[in-house]
LOTORFI-540020 format. One record per residue (C-alpha): residue in three letters; x, y, z. Coordinates in steps of 0.5 Angstrom, whole numbers, plus 2048, in hexadecimal, padded with zeros to 3 digits. Layout:
BEGIN
ALAXYZ;...
//
This chain:
BEGIN
UNK8018227E7;UNK80381B7E3;UNK7FC8177E2;UNK7FD80F7E3;UNK7FE80A7DE;UNK7F88067DD;UNK7FB7FD7DF;UNK7F77F87DC;UNK7F87F17DB;UNK7F87F17D4;UNK7FD7F17D0;UNK7FE7F87CD;UNK7FE7F47C6;UNK7F77F17C6;UNK7F47F77CA;UNK7F47FB7C3;UNK7ED7FB7C3;UNK7E87FB7C8;UNK7E47F77C5;UNK7E77F27C6;UNK7EA7EC7CC;UNK7EE7E87CD;UNK7E97E37CF;UNK7E67E47C7;UNK7EC7E57C2;UNK7F07E17C1;UNK7F77E27C6;UNK7FD7E27C3;UNK8027DB7C5;UNK8037DB7CD;UNK80A7D57CF;UNK8077CE7D1;UNK8057CD7D8;UNK8027C77DC;UNK7FD7C87E2;UNK8007C57E8;UNK7FA7C47EC;UNK7F27C47EB;UNK7EF7C97E9;UNK7E77CB7EA;UNK7E67D37E6;UNK7E07D67E6;UNK7DD7D87E0;UNK7DA7DE7E2;UNK7E17E17E4;UNK7E47DE7DE;UNK7E87D97E1;UNK7EB7D47DE;UNK7E97CC7E1;UNK7EE7C77DF;UNK7F27C17E2;UNK7F97BF7E5;UNK7FD7BC7DE;UNK7FA7C17D9;UNK7FE7C57D3;UNK7FC7CC7D5;UNK7FF7D27CF;UNK8017D97D5;UNK7FE7DE7D1;UNK8007E47D6;UNK8037E27DD;UNK8027E77E1;UNK7FD7EB7E4;UNK7FA7EE7E8;UNK7F97E97F0;UNK7FD7E47ED;UNK7F97E27E7;UNK7FB7E07DF;UNK7F87DF7D9;UNK7F97D97D7;UNK7F47D57D0;UNK7F37CD7D2;UNK7F37C87CC;UNK7ED7C97CA;UNK7ED7D07C9;UNK7EA7D37CE;UNK7ED7D97D2;UNK7ED7DC7DA;UNK7F07DD7E0;UNK7F47D77E4;UNK7F97D87EA;UNK8007D97E9;UNK8027D37ED;UNK7FD7CE7EB;UNK8027CF7E4;UNK8097CE7E2;UNK80C7CF7DB;UNK80E7C97D7;UNK8147CD7D3;UNK8197CD7D7;UNK8197C57D8;UNK81D7C17D4;UNK81D7B97D2;UNK8217B57D7;UNK8267B17D4;UNK8267AB7D1;UNK82A7A77D6;UNK82D79F7D5;UNK82C79B7DC;UNK8327967DA;UNK83779B7D7;UNK83779F7DD;UNK83D79C7E3;UNK8397997E9;UNK83B79D7EF;UNK83979C7F7;UNK83379F7F9;UNK8317A47FF;UNK82B7A3802;UNK8297AC804;UNK8257AD80A;UNK81E7AF806;UNK81D7B7806;UNK8167B9809;UNK8167C0805;UNK81A7C4802;UNK8217C1801;UNK8237BC7FB;UNK8277B77FC;UNK82E7B77FC;UNK82F7B27F9;UNK82A7B27F4;UNK82C7B07EC;UNK82D7B67E8;UNK82F7B87E1;UNK8367BB7DE;UNK8347BE7D9;UNK82D7C07DA;UNK82D7C57E0;UNK8267C47E5;UNK8247CB7E5;UNK81E7CC7EA;UNK8187CE7E6;UNK8157D47E9;UNK80E7D57E9;UNK80B7DB7EB;UNK8087DE7F1;UNK8027DE7F5;UNK7FF7E47F8;UNK7F97E67FC;UNK7F37E47FA;UNK7EC7E27FC;UNK7EF7DB7FC;UNK7F57DD800;UNK7F17E0805;UNK7EE7D8806;UNK7F47D6806;UNK7F77D980C;UNK7FD7DD807;UNK8007D6806;UNK8027D47FF;UNK8007CF7FA;UNK8077CF7F6;UNK8097C77F7;UNK8107CB7F7;UNK8127CD7FE;UNK8157D4800;UNK81C7D27FF;UNK81B7D07F7;UNK8177D57F5;UNK81C7DA7F8;UNK8237D77F6;UNK8257D57FB;UNK8267CE7FB;UNK8297CF7F3;UNK82E7D47F6;UNK8307CF7FB;UNK8317C87F6;UNK8347CD7F0;UNK8357D47F2;UNK8337DA7ED;UNK8367DB7E6;UNK8317DF7E4;UNK8347E67E4;UNK8307EB7E9;UNK82A7EE7E5;UNK82A7F47E3;UNK8277FA7E5;UNK8227FE7E1;UNK8248047DE;UNK82180A7DF;UNK82280F7DC;UNK81F8137D7;UNK81B80F7D2;UNK81E8117CA;UNK8198127C6;UNK8168177C1;UNK81181A7C6;UNK8128207C8;UNK8158207D0;UNK8108247D4;UNK8128287DA;UNK80E8257DE;UNK81181E7DD;UNK8188217DD;UNK8168227E4;UNK81481C7E6;UNK81A8187E4;UNK81F81D7E7;UNK81A81B7EC;UNK81B8147ED;UNK8228157EB;UNK8248197F2;UNK81E8147F5;UNK82380E7F4;UNK8298127F8;UNK8258157FD;UNK82280C7FF;UNK82A80A7FE;UNK82D810801;UNK82C80B808;UNK83180B80D;UNK83180A814;UNK830812816;UNK82A813810;UNK823811813;UNK81F80C80F;UNK81B81080B;UNK81181080C;UNK80C80E807;UNK806812807;UNK80080F804;UNK7FA814803;UNK7F5818800;UNK7F28117FC;UNK7ED8147F6;UNK7E88107F1;UNK7EA8117EA;UNK7E880E7E3;UNK7EB80B7DD;UNK7E88087D7;UNK7EC8037D7;UNK7EB8007DE;UNK7E48037E1;UNK7E58087E7;UNK7EB8067EB;UNK7EE8097F3;UNK7F580D7F2;UNK7F880D7F8;UNK7FE8147FA;UNK8058117FC;UNK80A8157FF;UNK80F814802;UNK814818807;UNK81A819807;UNK81E81C80D;UNK82382180C;UNK82A81D80C;UNK82E820812;UNK833826811;UNK83B826812;UNK83A82D817;UNK83782E81D;UNK831833819;UNK82F83981E;UNK829839822;UNK82684081E;UNK82683B817;UNK81F836815;UNK82082F815;UNK82082D80E;UNK81882A80B;UNK81982380A;UNK818821802;UNK81381E7FF;UNK81081B7F9;UNK8098197F8;UNK8078157F2;UNK7FF8127F1;UNK7FF80B7F1;UNK7FA8067F1;UNK7F87FF7F3;UNK7FB7FB7EC;UNK8017FE7EE;UNK8027FC7F4;UNK8017F67F0;UNK8077F77ED;UNK80B7F97F2;UNK80A7F27F5;UNK80B7EE7F0;UNK8127F27EF;UNK8157F17F5;UNK8137EA7F6;UNK8167E87F0;UNK81D7EC7F1;UNK81D7EB7FA;UNK81B7E47FA;UNK8207E3800;UNK81B7E8805;UNK8147E8807;UNK80F7ED805;UNK80B7EE808;UNK8047ED805;UNK7FF7F1801;UNK7F87F4802;UNK7F47F07FE;UNK7EF7F17F9;UNK7E87F37FA;UNK7E37F17F5;UNK7DD7F67F8;UNK7DC7FC7FC;UNK7E37FF7FA;UNK7E18067F9;UNK7DF8067FF;UNK7E180B804;UNK7E280680A;UNK7E5801806;UNK7EA807802;UNK7ED80A80A;UNK7EE80180B;UNK7F1800805;UNK7F5807805;UNK7F880580C;UNK7FA7FE80A;UNK7FD800805;UNK800805809;UNK80280080D;UNK8067FC807;UNK809800805;UNK80C80380D;UNK80F7FC80D;UNK8147FC806;UNK816803808;UNK81880080F;UNK81B7FA80B;UNK8247FA80B;UNK8247F7804;UNK81C7F9801;UNK81D801802;UNK8248017FC;UNK8207FB7F8;UNK81F7FF7EF;UNK8197FD7F0;UNK8168007F6;UNK81A8077F4;UNK8178067ED;UNK80F8067F0;UNK81080B7F6;UNK8158117F0;UNK81180F7E9;UNK80C8157E9;UNK80D8157E1;UNK8068107DE;UNK80B80F7D8;UNK81280D7DD;UNK80C8087DF;UNK8098057DA;UNK8108047D7;UNK8138027DE;UNK80E7FE7E0;UNK80E7F87DB;UNK8167F87DB;UNK8157F77E3;UNK8117F17E3;UNK8157EE7DD;UNK81B7EC7E0;UNK81C7E67E3;UNK81B7E47EA;UNK8237E57EE;UNK8227DE7F0;UNK8297DC7F2;UNK82D7E27F0;UNK8297E67F7;UNK82D7E27FB;UNK8337E37F6;UNK8347E97F8;UNK8337E9800;UNK8397EB803;UNK83B7E880B;UNK8407E580E;UNK8427DE80D;UNK8427D8811;UNK83E7DC816;UNK8397D7817;UNK8387D281C;UNK8337CD81B;UNK8317CD821;UNK82F7D4823;UNK82D7D581D;UNK8277CE81E;UNK8257D0824;UNK8257D8822;UNK81F7D681C;UNK81C7D1822;UNK81C7D7827;UNK8197DB821;UNK8147D781F;UNK8117D6825;UNK8117DD827;UNK80F7DF820;UNK8077DA822;UNK8077DD828;UNK8077E3826;UNK8027E2820;UNK7FE7DF827;UNK7FD7E582A;UNK7FD7EA826;UNK7F67E5824;UNK7F47E682A;UNK7F57ED82B;UNK7F17F0826;UNK7EB7EB828;UNK7ED7EE82F;UNK7ED7F682D;UNK7E67F5828;UNK7E37F482E;UNK7E87FA832;UNK7E57FD82C;UNK7DD7FB82D;UNK7DE7FD835;UNK7DF805833;UNK7D980482F;UNK7D6801835;UNK7D8807839;UNK7D680D834;UNK7CF809835;UNK7D080983C;UNK7D281083C;UNK7CC813839;UNK7C680F83C;UNK7C9814843;UNK7CA81A83E;UNK7C181783D;UNK7C0816844;UNK7C381C848;UNK7C0822841;UNK7B881C843;UNK7B981F84A;UNK7BB82684A;UNK7B6828844;UNK7B0823846;UNK7AF81F841;UNK7AF817841;UNK7B481383D;UNK7B280E839;UNK7B080783E;UNK7B3803838;UNK7BB806839;UNK7BB80783F;UNK7B6802843;UNK7B580484B;UNK7B67FF851;UNK7B4800859;UNK7AE805856;UNK7A880485B;UNK7A1804858;UNK7A080C85B;UNK7A780E858;UNK7A480C852;UNK79D80F852;UNK7A1816853;UNK7A081A84D;UNK7A681D849;UNK7A0824847;UNK79E82984B;UNK7A082F850;UNK7A682D854;UNK7AB82A84F;UNK7AF83084C;UNK7AD83784D;UNK7AC83C848;UNK7B583D848;UNK7B6837846;UNK7B983584C;UNK7B782F850;UNK7B3832856;UNK7AC833859;UNK7AE83985B;UNK7AE83F857;UNK7B4844854;UNK7B883F858;UNK7BE841855;UNK7C383C859;UNK7BF836857;UNK7C083A850;UNK7C7839850;UNK7C7832852;UNK7C283084E;UNK7C7833848;UNK7CD83084A;UNK7C982984A;UNK7C682A842;UNK7CF82C841;UNK7D0826844;UNK7CC821840;UNK7CE82483A;UNK7D582583C;UNK7D381D83D;UNK7D081C836;UNK7D781F833;UNK7DB819837;UNK7D6815834;UNK7D881682D;UNK7DE816830;UNK7DF80F831;UNK7DB80E82A;UNK7E0812826;UNK7E680F829;UNK7E3807829;UNK7E280A821;UNK7E880E81E;UNK7EE80D823;UNK7EE805825;UNK7EC80381F;UNK7F280681D;UNK7F7802822;UNK7F27FC820;UNK7F47FD81A;UNK7FB7FD81C;UNK7FB7F681F;UNK7FB7F3818;UNK8037F5817;UNK8057F081C;UNK8007EB81B;UNK8017E4818;UNK80A7E4817;UNK80B7DD817;UNK8057DD811;UNK80B7E280E;UNK8117DF811;UNK80F7D980D;UNK8137D9808;UNK8197DC80C;UNK8197D6811;UNK8187D180C;UNK81F7D4808;UNK8217D480F;UNK8207CC810;UNK8217C9809;UNK8277CD809;UNK8297CB80F;UNK8297C480D;UNK82D7C4807;UNK8327C880C;UNK8337C2810;UNK8347BE80A;UNK8397C0808;UNK83D7C180F;UNK83B7BB812;UNK83C7B680C;UNK8457B480B;UNK8447B0804;UNK83F7B7801;UNK8427BD804;UNK8407C3801;UNK8437C9804;UNK8407CD7FE;UNK83A7CB800;UNK83A7CC806;UNK83E7D2805;UNK8367D4800;UNK8337D2806;UNK8357D880A;UNK8337DD806;UNK82C7DA806;UNK82C7D980D;UNK82F7E080F;UNK8297E380A;UNK8247DF80E;UNK8287E2816;UNK8287E9812;UNK8207E8811;UNK81E7E6819;UNK8247EC81A;UNK81F7F1816;UNK8187EE818;UNK81C7EF820;UNK81D7F681F;UNK8177F781C;UNK8127F4821;UNK8147F9826;UNK8147FE823;UNK80C7FC821;UNK8097FB827;UNK80C80082B;UNK80A804826;UNK803802826;UNK80380282E;UNK80580982E;UNK80080B829;UNK7FA80882D;UNK7FE80B833;UNK7FD812830;UNK7F781082E;UNK7F380E834;UNK7F8814837;UNK7F5818833;UNK7ED817833;UNK7EE81683B;UNK7F081E83B;UNK7EA820837;UNK7E781B83B;UNK7EA81F842;UNK7E982583F;UNK7E182683E;UNK7E0823844;UNK7E5827848;UNK7E182D844;UNK7DA82B847;UNK7DD82B84E;UNK7DE83184E;UNK7D783384D;UNK7D4830854;UNK7D9835856;UNK7DB83C858;UNK7DC841854;UNK7DB83C84F;UNK7D383A852;UNK7D2842851;UNK7D484384B;UNK7CD83F849;UNK7CB844847;UNK7C484784B;UNK7C0846844;UNK7BB841842;UNK7BE83A841;UNK7BE83883A;UNK7BA832837;UNK7C082D836;UNK7C182A82F;UNK7C0823832;UNK7BA824835;UNK7B682382F;UNK7B981C82F;UNK7B7819835;UNK7B0817832;UNK7B581282D;UNK7BB81282E;UNK7BD80C82B;UNK7C080D825;UNK7C6810829;UNK7C580B82E;UNK7C780582A;UNK7CC808825;UNK7CF80381E;UNK7D37FD81F;UNK7DA7FF81F;UNK7DE7FE819;UNK7E37F8819;UNK7EB7F9817;UNK7EB7F680F;UNK7EC7EE810;UNK7F57ED810;UNK7F77E9808;UNK7F87E280C;UNK7F27E4812;UNK7EE7DE811;UNK7E97E180B;UNK7E17DE808;UNK7E37DF800;UNK7DD7E47FD;UNK7D77E47FE;UNK7D37E07F8;UNK7CE7E67F7;UNK7D47E97F6;UNK7D77E57F2;UNK7D17E47EE;UNK7D07EB7ED;UNK7D77EC7E9;UNK7D57E77E6;UNK7CE7E97E3;UNK7D17F07E2;UNK7D67ED7DE;UNK7D37E97D9;UNK7CE7ED7D8;UNK7D17F37D6;UNK7D27F77DC;UNK7D87F57DF;UNK7DF7F67DB;UNK7E57F27DA;UNK7EA7F57DE;UNK7E67F57E4;UNK7E57EF7E3;UNK7EC7ED7E3;UNK7ED7F27E9;UNK7EF7F87E7;UNK7ED7FD7EB;
//
């Protein structure tokens, strides 16, 4: 089994000595940049405080969770979010303009822009092209969740995705090259395991690209998480990611006696930082696609069983969304992520994927669609309806998530009620009092309260609930009552397990449909901005530009295709959720009915006689009658991990202080502080 590569935020060139730190050593010169916003960093987390307009030097642009390693003018080195600065190396000096030499021309007043569009009458430099500056992505973090998923980027998706540049100028750049996945040429001998891994990666690409209407989408299964330790980055969790490909349909019908072909399986081992790489690569190469949010980074308790299982569910849903998308599942980064098993190949190709520039306008240049197939009124009506619909869906799903919490709590209360009924029934037939605090009685007279539950007449020598000795009828009846009490305990266990396990999975699945408005916010804004450009290009006869209008149609076709994808996936997601919930409820109640029927048969012949004539054996629950509070007060239910776009507080101050103290005292690793788990 191939070992995983050891990743790090620190460049390989600076990690030659394990004692060197990127914050203390003299780093190599970086790219000049300028701060866009004020940022107050936390010293205990090696974050750098800057003011808007400060000159910076970016030493390492891409680090996990959307951070960069930068150097201030005073020489301080620290972490800064990628969206808080812009590179100045791409800036060019404005050409000197002599107002007297320019020919007079009438000025036309343009309507003010309200969002993303640049007025069409803006002055342009013919000698120096205007290239929108790419400022990087902002990945989910604790700050991200505070803003409910809103981007801090001053540019809208219409600009950062390259759609505006495509609309204004088209794409003159060639298509982005593909990464060569062939075997790496070196003096080292390629082992049989690495050779097999390369073949598997090639096979995966062929399997994924074999898509056709008759070929079903492949499935992803994340399973078997395990904890591993790296000398460089400390402990981390590894997940097995298995791709399942159904066999292609045979051209000729197979005979009934032939066994069906088993699906093709490819399993790789991935840690969370590998998922961050996948999300980064897809965001760069597919800027016009609404990618699902990646689960947030965990700052504490990341090795607990509950968190690992919740994280596995989140990553499972994340990959399910990706492989169901008609474009994303064919992306080169996706097939590389799912098929590369070689540690050597992974470490060689990951930097190549991350170093590739964003696709920008070249993404839209590869979109094929019929010409002049957009009706502006229909497109405007469609985005308005879509925006209203996803907002309503998001609000309703949030209410559904809240209601389902009460449903699970009700199941837990039913478990406690069934258990209390079981104790009360058992207390009745064995004449042992139930703790008063567990079952307070009402309507008891003083005469009844003086009756002692000790002495003769309560039970006979055979343990039957009767004052007569050797009463077989009461013996059989008492055994049936005891059996009923034990069945009610089993029913209580079923209610408890159903709320904690089966319904928790359903509760987690609601996150798949949550916050569609935040997820498709960029698609909606891009669609609206492209529509505005489309109207400008068509409705102004003096400045009519058919080429700009045609490119606007390309953007609109892309955004409407994403709306169609949401339409398809929404039906699939809610249908899957409803069927899984109903199947779980049916199975749950069938188990209850099966046990209740078994208890019911004990009161009629021949079940009553089958109880036997031997003395009754004490129930295992009799000793709990004196102190049933432990089982009547179970621990609270575990709640699903929050969605990336949920409102959530920042990490607790105690956690931040403990991590900072551990780092300053030497007990923490710089790589752990950088979030490389």
